N, C-alpha and C positions, 0 to 999 in steps of 0.2 A: 644631177647627171646632165652633162652637156649633150647637144644634138650629135656630136661626133661619137661620144661614148655610146649613146643609144644605137647609132648605126653600126658600131663595131660589135656590140653584144648581139644584135639581131643577125648580123652577118655570121658571127661565130656559131651561133645556135644553128642556123640554117646550113652552114658549111659542114658542121660536125654531124648533123642529122643525115645529110646526103652521104657523107663518107661512111657512116655506120651502115646505112642501107646498102650502099654499093658493095662494101666489104662482105656483108652477110649474103647478099645475092650471089656474089662470086663464089663464096664457099658453099652455098646451097647447090650451085651448079656443079662444083667439084665433087660434092657428096652425092650427086645424082638424086636429089630430093624430088625433082620434077614439080616444084611449087615455087611461088614467089614469096618474098618477105611479107607482102600484104596478105597472101593466102595463109601463110603461117599464123599471122595475127588472128585471123578468123578461127582457124583450127584451135589455137591456144585458148582463145576466149570460150569457145564451145566446150573444150576439154575441162575448163574450170567451172563452167555453168552451162550445161547442155540445154537445148530447147529454148533458145531465145528468139524473140521476134526480131524482125529486121531493124526496127527502130532502136531496140536495146543494143543490138549488135553494132549498129552504126555508131552509136554514142560510145560504146565500149572501146572501139578501135579507132575512132576519129576519122571515119570515112563518110562521104556523102552517099545518099541512097543509090544514085545511078552507078557509082563506082562499086559499091557493095553488091549491087545486083549482078554486075559482071563477074565479080569474084565468086559469088555464090554459084552462078551458072557454071563456071569453070570447075569449081570443087564438086558440084553435083555430077558433072560429066566424068570426073575422076573417081566417083563413087566414094568420096571421103565424107561428104555430108549429104543430107536430103532435106527437102521441104516436107513438112507434115502439116496437113490441114487440121484446123481445130474442129472438133466435133460440134462445138457450140456455135461456130460461125465459119461456114465454108469459104468465106472470102478471106479469112485470116489463116496464116500458117506460122509455124515455128521452124527454125533451122536446127537440125539435129545431126550430131556427129555419129556417123555409122560405125559399125564394128571395124570395118577396114580403116576408117579414119582414126579410131582409137588405137589400133595396132600401129599405124604409121606414127602417131604421136609418141607412143612408147619407144619406137625405134629412133625417131628423130630428136626427141627432147634432149638426151644427153649430148648429142653433137651440137645442137643449137646452143646449149648452155656453154659449151667450149668456145663456140664462135663468139658469143656475147662477152665472155670473159677476156677475150683478146684485148678489148678496149681498156680493160682495167688492170692489165698486167703490171703497169708502172705506177699505179695509184694505191693509196692506202684506204683503209676502211673510213678514216676520218674524211678523206677527200670525197668519198662516195656520199657520206652523210651530209657534208657541206653542199655538194652539188644538188642532192635531192632536196634539201631545205630551200636552197636558192630557187630552183626550178619550180617547186611548189608555191613559193611566195609569188613569183612572177605569174604563174597560172592563176592563182587566187586573186591577184590584183587586177587581172583582166576579165574577171567574171562578167558574163553577159547578163 
């Protein structure tokens, strides 16, 4: 791969990622979700596996700790999640999806699925499988 090819693929990945996020955020606003795409990622992760610690959650959604702390604070204010202290160590806590958060997830999930499918409307299942394989290969090649 030439340096020019490398720069092009990096640019395309970054540009596409930004467009996906901008499109989703615009639709979230139109749907009056009152959350950001990053907040959605936290809720989705907790909906799949509740009671994660902050390090697990940061790894799961790819956010640094300070950014995640701000997201958690905002979601706590909205009463969608809560911090729960561990009985075994009062210095540690887990992040827990509240009943209100679970209700919102049920309400929002079908609409989010529609929003996400917009990007795939002109692509085939094979396109998706190829892209997934390629992105996973890149990700694994850059393992730290």
